[in-house]
NUDO-530188 format. One record per atom (N, C-alpha, C): residue number from 1; atom name; x, z negated, y negated. Coordinates in steps of 0.001 Angstrom, whole numbers, plus 500000, padded with zeros to 6 digits. Each point is the difference from the previous one (the first is absolute). Layout:
BEGIN
+-----+------+--------+--------+--------+
|   n | atom |     xx |     zz |     yy |
+-----+------+--------+--------+--------+
| NUM |   CA |      X |      Z |      Y |
...
+-----+------+--------+--------+--------+
% end
This chain:
BEGIN
+-----+------+--------+--------+--------+
|   n | atom |     xx |     zz |     yy |
+-----+------+--------+--------+--------+
|   1 |    N | 019750 | 636725 | 635723 |
|   1 |   CA | 500167 | 501097 | 499093 |
|   1 |    C | 498737 | 500114 | 499152 |
|   2 |    N | 500180 | 499885 | 498767 |
|   2 |   CA | 498894 | 499991 | 499053 |
|   2 |    C | 499876 | 501375 | 499374 |
|   3 |    N | 498781 | 500540 | 499972 |
|   3 |   CA | 499784 | 501321 | 499420 |
|   3 |    C | 500301 | 500024 | 498515 |
|   4 |    N | 499911 | 498911 | 499366 |
|   4 |   CA | 500292 | 499971 | 498559 |
|   4 |    C | 501490 | 500216 | 499749 |
|   5 |    N | 500831 | 499637 | 500972 |
|   5 |   CA | 501440 | 500195 | 499824 |
|   5 |    C | 500404 | 501470 | 500138 |
|   6 |    N | 499157 | 500779 | 500666 |
|   6 |   CA | 500276 | 501421 | 500135 |
|   6 |    C | 499514 | 500702 | 498746 |
|   7 |    N | 500908 | 500453 | 499245 |
|   7 |   CA | 499657 | 500625 | 498726 |
|   7 |    C | 500331 | 501487 | 500093 |
|   8 |    N | 499018 | 500757 | 500504 |
|   8 |   CA | 500193 | 501435 | 500099 |
|   8 |    C | 499508 | 500652 | 498728 |
|   9 |    N | 500804 | 500913 | 499563 |
|   9 |   CA | 499587 | 500770 | 498836 |
|   9 |    C | 499615 | 501401 | 500473 |
|  10 |    N | 499193 | 500660 | 499231 |
|  10 |   CA | 499556 | 501357 | 500352 |
|  10 |    C | 501196 | 500930 | 500094 |
|  11 |    N | 500986 | 499774 | 499128 |
|  11 |   CA | 501198 | 500827 | 500006 |
|  11 |    C | 500726 | 499877 | 501339 |
|  12 |    N | 500094 | 498780 | 500528 |
|  12 |   CA | 500659 | 499774 | 501282 |
|  12 |    C | 499231 | 500685 | 501137 |
|  13 |    N | 498670 | 499911 | 499960 |
|  13 |   CA | 499190 | 500641 | 501035 |
|  13 |    C | 500135 | 501517 | 499963 |
|  14 |    N | 499994 | 500562 | 498805 |
|  14 |   CA | 500149 | 501450 | 499849 |
|  14 |    C | 501384 | 500431 | 500484 |
|  15 |    N | 501027 | 499244 | 499636 |
|  15 |   CA | 501362 | 500309 | 500451 |
|  15 |    C | 500083 | 499950 | 501519 |
|  16 |    N | 499387 | 498987 | 500602 |
|  16 |   CA | 499999 | 499870 | 501447 |
|  16 |    C | 499259 | 501172 | 500652 |
|  17 |    N | 498860 | 500382 | 499437 |
|  17 |   CA | 499213 | 501118 | 500533 |
|  17 |    C | 500790 | 501305 | 499898 |
|  18 |    N | 500661 | 500205 | 498867 |
|  18 |   CA | 500810 | 501214 | 499830 |
|  18 |    C | 501141 | 500001 | 501019 |
|  19 |    N | 500606 | 498843 | 500220 |
|  19 |   CA | 501090 | 499873 | 500967 |
|  19 |    C | 499502 | 500337 | 501413 |
|  20 |    N | 498851 | 499456 | 500369 |
|  20 |   CA | 499420 | 500252 | 501332 |
|  20 |    C | 499642 | 501475 | 500148 |
|  21 |    N | 499394 | 500574 | 498964 |
|  21 |   CA | 499618 | 501416 | 500049 |
|  21 |    C | 501252 | 500873 | 500112 |
|  22 |    N | 501026 | 499656 | 499211 |
|  22 |   CA | 501254 | 500771 | 500053 |
|  22 |    C | 500623 | 499929 | 501393 |
|  23 |    N | 500031 | 498816 | 500580 |
|  23 |   CA | 500548 | 499853 | 501349 |
|  23 |    C | 499176 | 500790 | 501017 |
|  24 |    N | 498674 | 499952 | 499848 |
|  24 |   CA | 499133 | 500728 | 500922 |
|  24 |    C | 500264 | 501504 | 499921 |
|  25 |    N | 500095 | 500515 | 498776 |
|  25 |   CA | 500266 | 501433 | 499815 |
|  25 |    C | 501368 | 500352 | 500578 |
|  26 |    N | 500991 | 499124 | 499757 |
|  26 |   CA | 501345 | 500243 | 500521 |
|  26 |    C | 499986 | 500055 | 501527 |
|  27 |    N | 499371 | 499031 | 500633 |
|  27 |   CA | 499964 | 499974 | 501463 |
|  27 |    C | 499204 | 501168 | 500570 |
|  28 |    N | 498913 | 500381 | 499336 |
|  28 |   CA | 499228 | 501149 | 500469 |
|  28 |    C | 500805 | 501290 | 499890 |
|  29 |    N | 500702 | 500163 | 498874 |
|  29 |   CA | 500807 | 501214 | 499840 |
|  29 |    C | 501162 | 500015 | 500988 |
|  30 |    N | 500609 | 498848 | 500241 |
|  30 |   CA | 501087 | 499930 | 500982 |
|  30 |    C | 499470 | 500301 | 501401 |
|  31 |    N | 498817 | 499494 | 500302 |
|  31 |   CA | 499384 | 500270 | 501297 |
|  31 |    C | 499747 | 501497 | 500169 |
|  32 |    N | 499513 | 500651 | 498946 |
|  32 |   CA | 499752 | 501442 | 500055 |
|  32 |    C | 501319 | 500756 | 500180 |
|  33 |    N | 501046 | 499569 | 499312 |
|  33 |   CA | 501301 | 500667 | 500137 |
|  33 |    C | 500554 | 499813 | 501408 |
|  34 |    N | 499861 | 498818 | 500539 |
|  34 |   CA | 500468 | 499741 | 501371 |
|  34 |    C | 499235 | 500873 | 500983 |
|  35 |    N | 498692 | 500142 | 499788 |
|  35 |   CA | 499201 | 500872 | 500869 |
|  35 |    C | 500483 | 501443 | 499931 |
|  36 |    N | 500292 | 500483 | 498784 |
|  36 |   CA | 500485 | 501376 | 499851 |
|  36 |    C | 501361 | 500178 | 500661 |
|  37 |    N | 500873 | 499010 | 499849 |
|  37 |   CA | 501317 | 500083 | 500637 |
|  37 |    C | 499857 | 499969 | 501519 |
|  38 |    N | 499098 | 499167 | 500494 |
|  38 |   CA | 499759 | 499923 | 501440 |
|  38 |    C | 499501 | 501344 | 500524 |
|  39 |    N | 499075 | 500625 | 499281 |
|  39 |   CA | 499503 | 501312 | 500395 |
|  39 |    C | 501118 | 501033 | 499976 |
|  40 |    N | 500841 | 499953 | 498967 |
|  40 |   CA | 501112 | 500947 | 499899 |
|  40 |    C | 500978 | 499813 | 501162 |
|  41 |    N | 500285 | 498754 | 500354 |
|  41 |   CA | 500903 | 499730 | 501120 |
|  41 |    C | 499388 | 500508 | 501300 |
|  42 |    N | 498706 | 499763 | 500190 |
|  42 |   CA | 499321 | 500506 | 501198 |
|  42 |    C | 500053 | 501528 | 500056 |
|  43 |    N | 499779 | 500648 | 498842 |
|  43 |   CA | 500084 | 501465 | 499951 |
|  43 |    C | 501406 | 500471 | 500359 |
|  44 |    N | 501009 | 499317 | 499471 |
|  44 |   CA | 501379 | 500372 | 500310 |
|  44 |    C | 500304 | 499831 | 501483 |
|  45 |    N | 499492 | 498923 | 500595 |
|  45 |   CA | 500210 | 499799 | 501436 |
|  45 |    C | 499340 | 501116 | 500798 |
|  46 |    N | 498789 | 500369 | 499598 |
|  46 |   CA | 499292 | 501076 | 500693 |
|  46 |    C | 500757 | 501313 | 499869 |
|  47 |    N | 500454 | 500293 | 498776 |
|  47 |   CA | 500757 | 501231 | 499780 |
|  47 |    C | 501296 | 499987 | 500800 |
|  48 |    N | 500641 | 498843 | 500073 |
|  48 |   CA | 501250 | 499895 | 500759 |
|  48 |    C | 499744 | 500289 | 501474 |
|  49 |    N | 498909 | 499455 | 500540 |
|  49 |   CA | 499661 | 500266 | 501402 |
|  49 |    C | 499721 | 501489 | 500210 |
|  50 |    N | 499271 | 500612 | 499055 |
|  50 |   CA | 499687 | 501422 | 500118 |
|  50 |    C | 501270 | 500841 | 499952 |
|  51 |    N | 500880 | 499664 | 499053 |
|  51 |   CA | 501255 | 500746 | 499879 |
|  51 |    C | 500844 | 499808 | 501249 |
|  52 |    N | 500005 | 498781 | 500526 |
|  52 |   CA | 500778 | 499725 | 501210 |
|  52 |    C | 499475 | 500815 | 501174 |
|  53 |    N | 498683 | 500040 | 500157 |
|  53 |   CA | 499429 | 500766 | 501114 |
|  53 |    C | 500220 | 501497 | 499786 |
|  54 |    N | 499902 | 500468 | 498743 |
|  54 |   CA | 500264 | 501409 | 499714 |
|  54 |    C | 501463 | 500327 | 500275 |
|  55 |    N | 500875 | 499076 | 499649 |
|  55 |   CA | 501428 | 500203 | 500231 |
|  55 |    C | 500292 | 500066 | 501492 |
|  56 |    N | 499375 | 499115 | 500766 |
|  56 |   CA | 500189 | 500035 | 501455 |
|  56 |    C | 499491 | 501319 | 500572 |
|  57 |    N | 498840 | 500424 | 499537 |
|  57 |   CA | 499437 | 501264 | 500485 |
|  57 |    C | 500907 | 501163 | 499617 |
|  58 |    N | 500492 | 499988 | 498779 |
|  58 |   CA | 500901 | 501056 | 499544 |
|  58 |    C | 501285 | 500005 | 500820 |
|  59 |    N | 500517 | 498828 | 500282 |
|  59 |   CA | 501214 | 499897 | 500808 |
|  59 |    C | 499749 | 500529 | 501408 |
|  60 |    N | 498866 | 499657 | 500566 |
|  60 |   CA | 499638 | 500482 | 501340 |
|  60 |    C | 499889 | 501522 | 500012 |
|  61 |    N | 499358 | 500551 | 498975 |
|  61 |   CA | 499845 | 501453 | 499904 |
|  61 |    C | 501363 | 500661 | 499852 |
|  62 |    N | 500854 | 499401 | 499175 |
|  62 |   CA | 501343 | 500556 | 499801 |
|  62 |    C | 500790 | 499984 | 501309 |
|  63 |    N | 499908 | 498897 | 500734 |
|  63 |   CA | 500698 | 499928 | 501288 |
|  63 |    C | 499485 | 501068 | 500958 |
|  64 |    N | 498683 | 500194 | 500025 |
|  64 |   CA | 499432 | 501039 | 500865 |
|  64 |    C | 500467 | 501387 | 499571 |
|  65 |    N | 500065 | 500228 | 498672 |
|  65 |   CA | 500482 | 501287 | 499499 |
|  65 |    C | 501444 | 500236 | 500411 |
|  66 |    N | 500820 | 498959 | 499924 |
|  66 |   CA | 501404 | 500129 | 500393 |
|  66 |    C | 500110 | 500314 | 501486 |
|  67 |    N | 499207 | 499316 | 500809 |
|  67 |   CA | 500011 | 500278 | 501447 |
|  67 |    C | 499570 | 501435 | 500275 |
|  68 |    N | 498952 | 500453 | 499306 |
|  68 |   CA | 499519 | 501369 | 500195 |
|  68 |    C | 501071 | 501007 | 499582 |
|  69 |    N | 500677 | 499738 | 498888 |
|  69 |   CA | 501054 | 500916 | 499549 |
|  69 |    C | 501184 | 499997 | 500960 |
|  70 |    N | 500305 | 498839 | 500570 |
|  70 |   CA | 501089 | 499925 | 500977 |
|  70 |    C | 499660 | 500819 | 501238 |
|  71 |    N | 498764 | 499872 | 500462 |
|  71 |   CA | 499561 | 500776 | 501164 |
|  71 |    C | 500024 | 501491 | 499682 |
|  72 |    N | 499531 | 500348 | 498796 |
|  72 |   CA | 499991 | 501412 | 499605 |
|  72 |    C | 501425 | 500548 | 499914 |
|  73 |    N | 500917 | 499194 | 499467 |
|  73 |   CA | 501394 | 500437 | 499922 |
|  73 |    C | 500586 | 500220 | 501392 |
|  74 |    N | 499688 | 499127 | 500923 |
|  74 |   CA | 500492 | 500158 | 501375 |
|  74 |    C | 499409 | 501251 | 500639 |
|  75 |    N | 498713 | 500243 | 499771 |
|  75 |   CA | 499381 | 501217 | 500540 |
|  75 |    C | 500630 | 501251 | 499392 |
|  76 |    N | 500267 | 499951 | 498706 |
|  76 |   CA | 500660 | 501138 | 499344 |
|  76 |    C | 501389 | 500222 | 500584 |
|  77 |    N | 500737 | 498918 | 500264 |
|  77 |   CA | 501334 | 500118 | 500584 |
|  77 |    C | 499903 | 500643 | 501381 |
|  78 |    N | 499016 | 499545 | 500783 |
|  78 |   CA | 499824 | 500584 | 501337 |
|  78 |    C | 499613 | 501470 | 499912 |
|  79 |    N | 499133 | 500339 | 499031 |
|  79 |   CA | 499608 | 501408 | 499814 |
|  79 |    C | 501206 | 500854 | 499620 |
|  80 |    N | 500861 | 499448 | 499168 |
|  80 |   CA | 501205 | 500738 | 499604 |
|  80 |    C | 500888 | 500237 | 501215 |
|  81 |    N | 500146 | 498988 | 500836 |
|  81 |   CA | 500808 | 500154 | 501215 |
|  81 |    C | 499395 | 501065 | 500923 |
|  82 |    N | 498692 | 499983 | 500132 |
|  82 |   CA | 499322 | 501007 | 500832 |
|  82 |    C | 500211 | 501390 | 499422 |
|  83 |    N | 499890 | 500115 | 498673 |
|  83 |   CA | 500203 | 501297 | 499353 |
|  83 |    C | 501439 | 500479 | 500180 |
|  84 |    N | 500944 | 499082 | 499920 |
|  84 |   CA | 501404 | 500376 | 500221 |
|  84 |    C | 500196 | 500533 | 501405 |
|  85 |    N | 499416 | 499315 | 500962 |
|  85 |   CA | 500146 | 500477 | 501387 |
|  85 |    C | 499281 | 501333 | 500187 |
|  86 |    N | 498855 | 500176 | 499338 |
|  86 |   CA | 499290 | 501291 | 500071 |
|  86 |    C | 500853 | 501110 | 499392 |
|  87 |    N | 500633 | 499703 | 498880 |
|  87 |   CA | 500857 | 500994 | 499343 |
|  87 |    C | 501174 | 500363 | 500912 |
|  88 |    N | 500595 | 498999 | 500610 |
|  88 |   CA | 501109 | 500265 | 500921 |
|  88 |    C | 499534 | 500853 | 501174 |
|  89 |    N | 498821 | 499683 | 500506 |
|  89 |   CA | 499467 | 500755 | 501119 |
|  89 |    C | 499712 | 501441 | 499569 |
|  90 |    N | 499428 | 500181 | 498802 |
|  90 |   CA | 499734 | 501358 | 499490 |
|  90 |    C | 501305 | 500765 | 499783 |
|  91 |    N | 501040 | 499326 | 499522 |
|  91 |   CA | 501300 | 500649 | 499813 |
|  91 |    C | 500545 | 500478 | 501337 |
|  92 |    N | 499883 | 499134 | 500998 |
|  92 |   CA | 500499 | 500362 | 501326 |
|  92 |    C | 499219 | 501191 | 500555 |
|  93 |    N | 498693 | 500032 | 499811 |
|  93 |   CA | 499186 | 501112 | 500478 |
|  93 |    C | 500369 | 501278 | 499258 |
|  94 |    N | 500223 | 499887 | 498679 |
|  94 |   CA | 500375 | 501175 | 499204 |
|  94 |    C | 501353 | 500539 | 500446 |
|  95 |    N | 500937 | 499057 | 500224 |
|  95 |   CA | 501333 | 500422 | 500432 |
|  95 |    C | 499935 | 500636 | 501392 |
|  96 |    N | 499159 | 499442 | 500891 |
|  96 |   CA | 499855 | 500560 | 501336 |
|  96 |    C | 499413 | 501420 | 499950 |
|  97 |    N | 499063 | 500246 | 499118 |
|  97 |   CA | 499388 | 501329 | 499888 |
|  97 |    C | 501006 | 500995 | 499432 |
|  98 |    N | 500783 | 499532 | 499044 |
|  98 |   CA | 500967 | 500901 | 499373 |
|  98 |    C | 501161 | 500291 | 500949 |
|  99 |    N | 500324 | 499085 | 500862 |
|  99 |   CA | 501089 | 500189 | 500937 |
|  99 |    C | 499573 | 500896 | 501169 |
| 100 |    N | 498744 | 500055 | 500299 |
| 100 |   CA | 499528 | 500808 | 501134 |
| 100 |    C | 499757 | 501406 | 499616 |
+-----+------+--------+--------+--------+
% end
């Protein structure tokens, strides 16, 4: 290979340099965009985990609230039954006093 056969012109060198610079800028900008997308995906994963754990906690709290309300309803039912029996007993005592 003879150097005399290589006929480079300044125009060709400048075109090549512009091409290399353009490619470098393109790859750098794409790399920056990929980094931003990667960060956004990581943020979304983190938020998803947080929402999932909050949802589980909320579900657990809701289940506990339902259990507490069920227990309270049963206690209220028992109190009503006790009050009914008390009322019946008071009626019987009132009737006994009035009959005597």
